[in-house]
A tleap script that builds the chain and sets N, CA, C and O, in Angstrom:
source leaprc.protein.ff14SB
mol = sequence {
  NMET LEU VAL LEU THR ARG LYS SER GLY GLU
  ALA ILE ARG ILE GLY ASP ASP ILE ARG ILE
  VAL VAL VAL GLU VAL LYS GLU ASN GLN VAL
  LYS ILE GLY ILE GLU ALA PRO GLN THR LYS
  PRO VAL HIE ARG GLU GLU ILE TYR LEU LYS
  ILE GLN GLU ASP ASN ILE ARG ALA SER ALA
  LEU PRO ARG ASP ILE ALA GLU LYS LEU LYS
  GLY LYS ASN GLY CLYS
}
set mol.1.N position { 60.420 -44.602 -61.005 }
set mol.1.CA position { 58.979 -44.618 -60.818 }
set mol.1.C position { 58.541 -46.052 -60.544 }
set mol.1.O position { 58.913 -46.990 -61.249 }
set mol.2.N position { 57.751 -46.182 -59.513 }
set mol.2.CA position { 57.146 -47.473 -59.188 }
set mol.2.C position { 55.835 -47.585 -59.953 }
set mol.2.O position { 54.993 -46.690 -59.874 }
set mol.3.N position { 55.656 -48.672 -60.690 }
set mol.3.CA position { 54.426 -48.883 -61.457 }
set mol.3.C position { 53.722 -50.106 -60.869 }
set mol.3.O position { 54.308 -51.184 -60.780 }
set mol.4.N position { 52.469 -49.931 -60.472 }
set mol.4.CA position { 51.689 -51.004 -59.874 }
set mol.4.C position { 50.425 -51.242 -60.691 }
set mol.4.O position { 49.895 -50.322 -61.315 }
set mol.5.N position { 49.958 -52.456 -60.682 }
set mol.5.CA position { 48.694 -52.796 -61.325 }
set mol.5.C position { 47.646 -52.981 -60.238 }
set mol.5.O position { 47.859 -53.733 -59.287 }
set mol.6.N position { 46.523 -52.304 -60.376 }
set mol.6.CA position { 45.431 -52.397 -59.418 }
set mol.6.C position { 44.124 -52.521 -60.178 }
set mol.6.O position { 43.983 -51.988 -61.279 }
set mol.7.N position { 43.178 -53.219 -59.593 }
set mol.7.CA position { 41.836 -53.337 -60.162 }
set mol.7.C position { 40.909 -52.382 -59.422 }
set mol.7.O position { 41.251 -51.877 -58.353 }
set mol.8.N position { 39.742 -52.141 -59.994 }
set mol.8.CA position { 38.753 -51.284 -59.351 }
set mol.8.C position { 38.477 -51.783 -57.935 }
set mol.8.O position { 38.239 -52.971 -57.719 }
set mol.9.N position { 38.512 -50.856 -56.970 }
set mol.9.CA position { 38.285 -51.213 -55.570 }
set mol.9.C position { 39.554 -51.507 -54.797 }
set mol.9.O position { 39.533 -51.536 -53.567 }
set mol.10.N position { 40.659 -51.724 -55.495 }
set mol.10.CA position { 41.920 -51.998 -54.815 }
set mol.10.C position { 42.634 -50.682 -54.492 }
set mol.10.O position { 42.363 -49.647 -55.101 }
set mol.11.N position { 43.551 -50.746 -53.521 }
set mol.11.CA position { 44.180 -49.531 -53.027 }
set mol.11.C position { 45.698 -49.648 -52.988 }
set mol.11.O position { 46.275 -50.731 -53.091 }
set mol.12.N position { 46.310 -48.488 -52.834 }
set mol.12.CA position { 47.758 -48.358 -52.646 }
set mol.12.C position { 47.951 -47.489 -51.410 }
set mol.12.O position { 47.219 -46.517 -51.224 }
set mol.13.N position { 48.909 -47.814 -50.574 }
set mol.13.CA position { 49.218 -47.029 -49.380 }
set mol.13.C position { 50.543 -46.314 -49.565 }
set mol.13.O position { 51.502 -46.879 -50.091 }
set mol.14.N position { 50.584 -45.067 -49.128 }
set mol.14.CA position { 51.829 -44.310 -49.075 }
set mol.14.C position { 52.017 -43.937 -47.614 }
set mol.14.O position { 51.311 -43.078 -47.085 }
set mol.15.N position { 52.949 -44.572 -46.985 }
set mol.15.CA position { 53.139 -44.360 -45.553 }
set mol.15.C position { 51.920 -44.837 -44.786 }
set mol.15.O position { 51.148 -45.670 -45.260 }
set mol.16.N position { 51.765 -44.283 -43.579 }
set mol.16.CA position { 50.646 -44.685 -42.722 }
set mol.16.C position { 49.382 -43.873 -42.960 }
set mol.16.O position { 48.294 -44.274 -42.547 }
set mol.17.N position { 49.526 -42.714 -43.636 }
set mol.17.CA position { 48.394 -41.807 -43.646 }
set mol.17.C position { 47.839 -41.436 -45.025 }
set mol.17.O position { 46.953 -40.586 -45.116 }
set mol.18.N position { 48.335 -42.047 -46.086 }
set mol.18.CA position { 47.799 -41.752 -47.416 }
set mol.18.C position { 47.363 -43.059 -48.075 }
set mol.18.O position { 48.116 -44.031 -48.136 }
set mol.19.N position { 46.127 -43.049 -48.563 }
set mol.19.CA position { 45.564 -44.224 -49.237 }
set mol.19.C position { 44.988 -43.781 -50.573 }
set mol.19.O position { 44.200 -42.836 -50.632 }
set mol.20.N position { 45.378 -44.459 -51.638 }
set mol.20.CA position { 44.880 -44.167 -52.976 }
set mol.20.C position { 44.091 -45.386 -53.445 }
set mol.20.O position { 44.603 -46.506 -53.470 }
set mol.21.N position { 42.835 -45.145 -53.817 }
set mol.21.CA position { 41.935 -46.230 -54.202 }
set mol.21.C position { 41.532 -46.063 -55.662 }
set mol.21.O position { 41.178 -44.965 -56.092 }
set mol.22.N position { 41.585 -47.150 -56.420 }
set mol.22.CA position { 41.063 -47.140 -57.790 }
set mol.22.C position { 39.548 -47.271 -57.668 }
set mol.22.O position { 39.035 -48.310 -57.254 }
set mol.23.N position { 38.842 -46.207 -58.033 }
set mol.23.CA position { 37.387 -46.186 -57.893 }
set mol.23.C position { 36.720 -46.793 -59.117 }
set mol.23.O position { 35.759 -47.553 -58.999 }
set mol.24.N position { 37.239 -46.449 -60.305 }
set mol.24.CA position { 36.600 -46.914 -61.539 }
set mol.24.C position { 37.618 -46.889 -62.676 }
set mol.24.O position { 38.454 -45.989 -62.760 }
set mol.25.N position { 37.533 -47.886 -63.540 }
set mol.25.CA position { 38.338 -47.929 -64.759 }
set mol.25.C position { 37.356 -48.027 -65.915 }
set mol.25.O position { 36.564 -48.966 -65.994 }
set mol.26.N position { 37.418 -47.030 -66.826 }
set mol.26.CA position { 36.488 -47.014 -67.942 }
set mol.26.C position { 37.226 -46.497 -69.171 }
set mol.26.O position { 37.765 -45.390 -69.155 }
set mol.27.N position { 37.251 -47.288 -70.223 }
set mol.27.CA position { 37.944 -46.947 -71.463 }
set mol.27.C position { 39.382 -46.525 -71.169 }
set mol.27.O position { 40.160 -47.326 -70.650 }
set mol.28.N position { 39.750 -45.284 -71.491 }
set mol.28.CA position { 41.140 -44.876 -71.254 }
set mol.28.C position { 41.243 -43.927 -70.064 }
set mol.28.O position { 42.129 -43.074 -70.019 }
set mol.29.N position { 40.334 -44.077 -69.098 }
set mol.29.CA position { 40.298 -43.194 -67.945 }
set mol.29.C position { 40.227 -44.000 -66.658 }
set mol.29.O position { 39.537 -45.016 -66.577 }
set mol.30.N position { 40.956 -43.524 -65.654 }
set mol.30.CA position { 40.941 -44.156 -64.338 }
set mol.30.C position { 40.480 -43.112 -63.333 }
set mol.30.O position { 41.022 -42.007 -63.289 }
set mol.31.N position { 39.491 -43.453 -62.534 }
set mol.31.CA position { 39.017 -42.552 -61.481 }
set mol.31.C position { 39.620 -43.055 -60.173 }
set mol.31.O position { 39.462 -44.221 -59.811 }
set mol.32.N position { 40.320 -42.151 -59.461 }
set mol.32.CA position { 40.948 -42.546 -58.207 }
set mol.32.C position { 40.417 -41.708 -57.054 }
set mol.32.O position { 39.988 -40.570 -57.239 }
set mol.33.N position { 40.454 -42.280 -55.884 }
set mol.33.CA position { 40.099 -41.576 -54.658 }
set mol.33.C position { 41.348 -41.493 -53.797 }
set mol.33.O position { 42.141 -42.432 -53.747 }
set mol.34.N position { 41.518 -40.364 -53.120 }
set mol.34.CA position { 42.704 -40.159 -52.291 }
set mol.34.C position { 42.255 -39.801 -50.880 }
set mol.34.O position { 41.509 -38.843 -50.679 }
set mol.35.N position { 42.714 -40.574 -49.916 }
set mol.35.CA position { 42.473 -40.277 -48.510 }
set mol.35.C position { 43.799 -39.830 -47.927 }
set mol.35.O position { 44.761 -40.597 -47.887 }
set mol.36.N position { 43.845 -38.571 -47.471 }
set mol.36.CA position { 45.078 -38.027 -46.900 }
set mol.36.C position { 44.704 -37.029 -45.813 }
set mol.36.O position { 43.612 -36.462 -45.843 }
set mol.37.N position { 45.595 -36.810 -44.857 }
set mol.37.CA position { 45.317 -35.805 -43.827 }
set mol.37.C position { 45.137 -34.419 -44.456 }
set mol.37.O position { 45.731 -34.123 -45.493 }
set mol.38.N position { 44.330 -33.587 -43.835 }
set mol.38.CA position { 44.105 -32.240 -44.358 }
set mol.38.C position { 45.385 -31.419 -44.367 }
set mol.38.O position { 45.474 -30.418 -45.078 }
set mol.39.N position { 46.366 -31.826 -43.593 }
set mol.39.CA position { 47.646 -31.101 -43.556 }
set mol.39.C position { 48.507 -31.392 -44.782 }
set mol.39.O position { 49.519 -30.726 -45.000 }
set mol.40.N position { 48.115 -32.378 -45.580 }
set mol.40.CA position { 48.842 -32.717 -46.809 }
set mol.40.C position { 48.006 -32.293 -48.001 }
set mol.40.O position { 47.025 -32.961 -48.327 }
set mol.41.N position { 48.368 -31.197 -48.663 }
set mol.41.CA position { 47.576 -30.766 -49.817 }
set mol.41.C position { 47.645 -31.787 -50.947 }
set mol.41.O position { 48.691 -32.386 -51.197 }
set mol.42.N position { 46.520 -31.977 -51.621 }
set mol.42.CA position { 46.452 -32.880 -52.767 }
set mol.42.C position { 45.890 -32.081 -53.941 }
set mol.42.O position { 44.788 -31.538 -53.860 }
set mol.43.N position { 46.652 -32.014 -55.030 }
set mol.43.CA position { 46.243 -31.258 -56.203 }
set mol.43.C position { 46.500 -32.077 -57.460 }
set mol.43.O position { 47.377 -32.941 -57.480 }
set mol.44.N position { 45.732 -31.800 -58.505 }
set mol.44.CA position { 46.088 -32.319 -59.826 }
set mol.44.C position { 47.416 -31.661 -60.192 }
set mol.44.O position { 47.700 -30.547 -59.752 }
set mol.45.N position { 48.216 -32.337 -60.983 }
set mol.45.CA position { 49.553 -31.817 -61.283 }
set mol.45.C position { 49.518 -30.441 -61.935 }
set mol.45.O position { 50.332 -29.582 -61.597 }
set mol.46.N position { 48.585 -30.215 -62.870 }
set mol.46.CA position { 48.556 -28.911 -63.533 }
set mol.46.C position { 48.213 -27.793 -62.555 }
set mol.46.O position { 48.686 -26.668 -62.719 }
set mol.47.N position { 47.405 -28.079 -61.548 }
set mol.47.CA position { 47.085 -27.087 -60.520 }
set mol.47.C position { 48.303 -26.851 -59.630 }
set mol.47.O position { 48.624 -25.708 -59.303 }
set mol.48.N position { 48.974 -27.921 -59.243 }
set mol.48.CA position { 50.182 -27.817 -58.424 }
set mol.48.C position { 51.229 -26.947 -59.119 }
set mol.48.O position { 51.828 -26.074 -58.491 }
set mol.49.N position { 51.449 -27.184 -60.410 }
set mol.49.CA position { 52.440 -26.405 -61.160 }
set mol.49.C position { 52.039 -24.940 -61.245 }
set mol.49.O position { 52.898 -24.061 -61.174 }
set mol.50.N position { 50.741 -24.663 -61.398 }
set mol.50.CA position { 50.259 -23.284 -61.439 }
set mol.50.C position { 50.495 -22.594 -60.100 }
set mol.50.O position { 50.908 -21.434 -60.068 }
set mol.51.N position { 50.242 -23.285 -59.007 }
set mol.51.CA position { 50.486 -22.728 -57.671 }
set mol.51.C position { 51.964 -22.391 -57.510 }
set mol.51.O position { 52.311 -21.320 -57.013 }
set mol.52.N position { 52.835 -23.311 -57.932 }
set mol.52.CA position { 54.275 -23.076 -57.831 }
set mol.52.C position { 54.682 -21.857 -58.657 }
set mol.52.O position { 55.462 -21.021 -58.200 }
set mol.53.N position { 54.155 -21.763 -59.861 }
set mol.53.CA position { 54.454 -20.635 -60.747 }
set mol.53.C position { 53.985 -19.322 -60.117 }
set mol.53.O position { 54.714 -18.330 -60.127 }
set mol.54.N position { 52.770 -19.319 -59.570 }
set mol.54.CA position { 52.242 -18.122 -58.916 }
set mol.54.C position { 53.087 -17.723 -57.712 }
set mol.54.O position { 53.329 -16.537 -57.490 }
set mol.55.N position { 53.538 -18.705 -56.936 }
set mol.55.CA position { 54.381 -18.418 -55.769 }
set mol.55.C position { 55.713 -17.804 -56.184 }
set mol.55.O position { 56.197 -16.872 -55.542 }
set mol.56.N position { 56.299 -18.320 -57.245 }
set mol.56.CA position { 57.571 -17.777 -57.734 }
set mol.56.C position { 57.372 -16.348 -58.212 }
set mol.56.O position { 58.171 -15.461 -57.912 }
set mol.57.N position { 56.304 -16.139 -58.954 }
set mol.57.CA position { 56.017 -14.794 -59.463 }
set mol.57.C position { 55.761 -13.828 -58.302 }
set mol.57.O position { 56.254 -12.700 -58.321 }
set mol.58.N position { 55.001 -14.257 -57.300 }
set mol.58.CA position { 54.690 -13.395 -56.159 }
set mol.58.C position { 55.941 -13.062 -55.349 }
set mol.58.O position { 56.058 -11.959 -54.814 }
set mol.59.N position { 56.859 -13.992 -55.258 }
set mol.59.CA position { 58.079 -13.737 -54.487 }
set mol.59.C position { 58.980 -12.721 -55.188 }
set mol.59.O position { 59.879 -12.158 -54.563 }
set mol.60.N position { 58.751 -12.487 -56.457 }
set mol.60.CA position { 59.559 -11.529 -57.204 }
set mol.60.C position { 58.945 -10.124 -57.203 }
set mol.60.O position { 59.547 -9.196 -57.742 }
set mol.61.N position { 57.752 -9.950 -56.605 }
set mol.61.CA position { 57.117 -8.636 -56.545 }
set mol.61.C position { 57.935 -7.693 -55.666 }
set mol.61.O position { 58.513 -8.122 -54.667 }
set mol.62.N position { 57.985 -6.433 -56.026 }
set mol.62.CA position { 58.609 -5.461 -55.127 }
set mol.62.C position { 57.900 -5.481 -53.773 }
set mol.62.O position { 56.687 -5.686 -53.718 }
set mol.63.N position { 58.624 -5.275 -52.700 }
set mol.63.CA position { 58.080 -5.411 -51.348 }
set mol.63.C position { 56.861 -4.513 -51.113 }
set mol.63.O position { 55.895 -4.952 -50.488 }
set mol.64.N position { 56.884 -3.259 -51.602 }
set mol.64.CA position { 55.754 -2.357 -51.351 }
set mol.64.C position { 54.475 -2.852 -52.017 }
set mol.64.O position { 53.392 -2.718 -51.448 }
set mol.65.N position { 54.588 -3.418 -53.208 }
set mol.65.CA position { 53.407 -3.956 -53.896 }
set mol.65.C position { 52.905 -5.203 -53.169 }
set mol.65.O position { 51.700 -5.383 -52.996 }
set mol.66.N position { 53.825 -6.055 -52.748 }
set mol.66.CA position { 53.442 -7.270 -52.020 }
set mol.66.C position { 52.718 -6.903 -50.730 }
set mol.66.O position { 51.726 -7.542 -50.380 }
set mol.67.N position { 53.197 -5.884 -50.019 }
set mol.67.CA position { 52.557 -5.456 -48.776 }
set mol.67.C position { 51.154 -4.914 -49.038 }
set mol.67.O position { 50.231 -5.206 -48.278 }
set mol.68.N position { 50.978 -4.130 -50.103 }
set mol.68.CA position { 49.660 -3.602 -50.443 }
set mol.68.C position { 48.690 -4.734 -50.770 }
set mol.68.O position { 47.523 -4.689 -50.380 }
set mol.69.N position { 49.173 -5.747 -51.484 }
set mol.69.CA position { 48.315 -6.879 -51.833 }
set mol.69.C position { 47.886 -7.645 -50.599 }
set mol.69.O position { 46.783 -8.190 -50.549 }
set mol.70.N position { 48.762 -7.688 -49.598 }
set mol.70.CA position { 48.433 -8.369 -48.361 }
set mol.70.C position { 47.546 -7.518 -47.461 }
set mol.70.O position { 47.003 -8.016 -46.474 }
set mol.71.N position { 47.395 -6.226 -47.798 }
set mol.71.CA position { 46.528 -5.357 -47.012 }
set mol.71.C position { 47.175 -4.789 -45.773 }
set mol.71.O position { 46.467 -4.321 -44.881 }
set mol.72.N position { 48.497 -4.811 -45.678 }
set mol.72.CA position { 49.165 -4.335 -44.470 }
set mol.72.C position { 49.265 -2.814 -44.421 }
set mol.72.O position { 49.563 -2.265 -43.360 }
set mol.73.N position { 49.030 -2.117 -45.523 }
set mol.73.CA position { 49.120 -0.670 -45.533 }
set mol.73.C position { 47.773 -0.013 -45.270 }
set mol.73.O position { 47.654 1.209 -45.350 }
set mol.74.N position { 46.757 -0.814 -44.958 }
set mol.74.CA position { 45.442 -0.285 -44.646 }
set mol.74.C position { 44.671 0.257 -45.840 }
set mol.74.O position { 43.675 0.956 -45.653 }
set mol.75.N position { 45.099 -0.041 -47.055 }
set mol.75.CA position { 44.413 0.458 -48.240 }
set mol.75.C position { 43.658 -0.648 -48.930 }
set mol.75.O position { 43.016 -0.412 -49.953 }
savepdb mol mol.pdb
quit
């Protein structure tokens, strides 16, 4: 893990298209802003993990149930 020190208003770049800016530092909380292309999803980690869990669970559904959920059977 790379650990960097930044002050409010300073930024970090990831490649050419992602910029992370420290917006505010207050007590034990840091507010950050993220500029990234819309093609790169950005989620809080707990949301990302929930999405992954849901995807794994959905991939284990029997095919007929998965098709009904997608609406391909016209019901």
